[in-house]
Structure formats: structure tokens, C-alpha cells
C-alpha positions, 0 to 999 in steps of 0.5 A: 499500500505504501508503495502505491503513494507514488501514483498520487491521486486520480480522479476517475472511475476507469481504474476502479471499475477495471479492479473491481471487474477483475474480481467479478464486480462484487458491488453488483450484489451490495446495497449502498448509500452513498454519502458525499459532502464537505463536513459531515459526511463521516458522521452520517455514515456513522449513524447509519450504520449505527441504526441499520446495525441496532435494527439486526442488519449487517452492515459495511462501514467505508470512511476515510481518512483513518485515525490510527490504523488503515483497517478503520476505513473498513468495518462490518458490524464496526469490526476493523477489517482483520489484518489477515483480510487485508493482507490477503486481499492486498496480495491479490489485488496488486497481482491483478494490478500488475496487468494494467498499462505503465503509467495507469496503475491504480492508487492507493485509494482505488485499491482501498475502495476495491478491497473494501467491496470485496470484504463487504461481498464476503461478509455479506453485508445487508447494507454498506455506508459508502463514504466518498473520498473527495468530490463525487463524480469523479471519486472512485467510490462512485462505481456503485449504484446506491439505494440512496444518494446523500450530500451533507453539504457544500463548503470551500474545500478541496478547491484545487480540485473540485473547483472554487465556488459552491457552485462547481463544487455543488456539481461535483458532489451531485455526481453521485446522485444516480438516475431514478434513486432517491437523493438527500441533502441538508445544503442551505447554501443557495448557490449550492442547493440550486445545483443539487436540485438541477442535477437532481432534476436532470436525473429525474431522482426524487430529492428530499431537502432537510431543513432547519427543523426544531426536532431534536434527537438524544445523541452520543455526539456533541454539537447542533451540527449532529442534529442537523446529520441525524435529521438527514439520517432519520429521512434516509432511514424512513424513506427507505424503509420499503428496502430496509425496515427499520423501526422508529425505536431502532433509529432512536436507539442507534442515534443514542449510541453512535460512536465516532472518535475525533469529532468534539470528542472529550477525554480526561487525562488526569485533571486535564480535559482535551477536546479533540475535534477534526475540523479542517476548513472554514466552515468546520472552524465556524461549527466548532466555535458554536459547539464551544459556545454551547457546550464548553462555557470556558473562561480560557480557550487553548487551541493546539492547531495543525493542518494540511497544506491543501486546507484553507488554513488562513481561513480556519485561523480567522475563524478560530482566533477570535475566540482564543486565549492561547494559540499553539500552532503544530505541524501535523505528521504527513508529508503534507503538513503546512508549516505552521509558522505561516499561520502566525501572522494570520492568528495574531492579526484575527486576534492580536490579544491571544498568545501565539507560539509555533512548535516543532511538534505536537509532543512539543505542544503538549508539553506547553499545555501541561498546566492548562485544564482544558485544551482544544486539538483541532485543524486536521484529522492527522493531528487528531489522530496522532493526539490519540496515540500521544494521549494515550489513547489510542495504541501507537500506530506503526509509521507507514500506516499513518502515512497511508493518509498521504494520498495526495502527491508526495515529495518529489511527485509532480502534479501532472500525475493528477488527472480529471 
């Protein structure tokens, strides 16, 4: 898998379709709920999985990136894919990939998609909760025909690949909408919603729009934004009852017990409290800001912040810095880590009163916070994953597993490897 990183990211369906056909197209035997969106798609997948598992269905869950282990990406009934299965399927798929023409080898993500399909088929899953990697239209996950397509929301993220406007990004994410298949969205952004409506109309797909109703669910996940995600899930499950019958009690129980690490995850270490949140774009920063106001009435807010370089780090800092008393800027353990010092002037301009410090590692950042009672670690799922290890909440990952999240062009790889 590590060797496949050299192929960077390729957007397109030809490779994953061909690779899947070489293993007898396992996706054609499965039922999928395909979920795209700028933020919240992982949480929606986790909620749907919890509801269907509570109702007695055998569930497949495919998400990315992973926090600690690659195996988190592929789960059946929330059990990680076994190491022996990863080894076997890797060997089988690499052998098949050797038949591809030179320069057209599948990427790491394309192989992971087909590996997941094989595992879910072998495990005879009743329903698969299927998260897109990036975008939708040309994302490798889009080789499936789902029983429902879900677009959580539209924000300005991955603009280098998906476009720099809400309309362009919505067009890409709407690519998961299939002819005659019901689609759902909680998108409120006007231009994005208009685009989604247009695509749904063209595809003759029923579009169910989730508004900001006053219905609240009992959730194990914090944040008002999770209530929006829960309403989306509630509508999806109810619409699909003719295919996958689920009782109201199963829905309530599934939402109440769902677990999803790294999303406003509060952990206690001795006398300290750490809030771990994978918010990684400007919209995510605003959501985190609102959640802190709603759930954590703290006089002092201390942030450890680190981001990868294709994200809007300046936009994130502009939204977070005004509420901070102290900001410690750390690199992320990734080939794509942004230089934390570039965010220092942005934070200082957004909030001159906040104490800002640049450090060389997350370990140093945590040492700087030893006397703080409440610390927020955010900016990247990669930083959150490393924090889970550093704080002793999760076992240390093998270095190569952590680096598998570096799906973009690694150092030394020309950007011409990207294609649309």
C-alpha cells in the first residue's frame, strides 16, 4: 500500500471499475447508501451504520481518512477488517494491478475501495454505508449504484481539484446522484442547493431537502451540527423503509449510541480535559466555534492547531483565533503538513490579544499545555489521530499506516500525476 502512494491522486472511474471487474464486480451484489459532502459525511455514515446495526442488519462501513490504523476504513458491524484479510486482499489485488498498462496503475485509494467491496461481499453485508473520498462525480467510490445518495452540505474545500465556487463543488458532489435513485441533502447554501436541485431534476431523482427543523434527537455526539446530520439520517432511513425496514425505536437507539472518534471527542487525562475535533476547513472552524459556545462555557480557550497544506488554513485561523486565549501552532505528521509558522501572522491579525506560539511537534505542543485545564486539538484528522496516540488513548500506529493517509502527491511527485 505504501508503494502505491507514488501514484498520488487520480480522479476518474476507469481504474476502480476495471479493478472491480477483475474480482467479479462485488459491488453489484451489495446495497449502498452513498454519502458525499464537505463536512459531516463520516458522521452521517456512522449514524446510519448504528441505526441499521441496531435494527439487526449486517453493516459495512467505508470511511476515510483513518485516525490510527488503515483497518478503520473498512468495518463490518463496526469490527475492523482483520489484518489477515488486508494481507490476503492486498496480495490478490496487487497481482491483478500488475496487468494494468504502465502509467495507469491504480492508486492506493482505488485499491482500498475495491478491497472494501471484496470484504463487504465476502461478509454478505445487508447494507453498506459508503463515504466518498473527495468530490463525488469522479471519486473512485462512484462506481456503485446506491439505493440512496446523500449530500450533507457544500463548503469551499479541496478547491484545487473540485473548483473554487460553491456551484462548481456542488456539481462535483452531485455526481453521486443516479437516475431515478432518491437523493437527500441538508445543504443550505443557495448556489449549491440550486445546483443539486438541477442535477436531481436532470436525473429524474427524487430530492428530499432537510431543513433546520426544531426536532432534536438524543445523541451521543456533541454539537448542534450533529442534530442536522441526525435529521438527515432520520429522513434517509424512513424513505428506505420499504427496502430496509427499521422501527422508530431502532432509529432512536442507534442515534443515541453512535460512536465516532475525533468529532468533538472529550477525554480526561488526569486533571486535564482535551477536546479532539477534526474540523479542517473554514466552515468546520465555525461549527467548532458554535459547539464550544453551546457545550463548553470556559473562561480560557487554549488551542493546539495543525493543518495539511491544501486546506484553507488562513480561513480556519481567521474563524478560530477570535475566541482563543492561547494558540499553539504545530506541524502535522504528514508529507503534506502545512508550515505552522505561516499561520502565526494570520492568528495575530485576527486576535492580537491571543498568545501565539509555533512549535516543532505535537509533543512539544502538549508539553506547553501541561498546566492547562482545557485544551482543544483541531485543524486536521491527522493531528487528532496523532493526539490519540500521544495522550495514550489509542495504541501507537506503525509509521507506514499513518503515512497511508498521504493520498496526495508526495514530495518528489509532479502534480501532472493528477488527472480529471
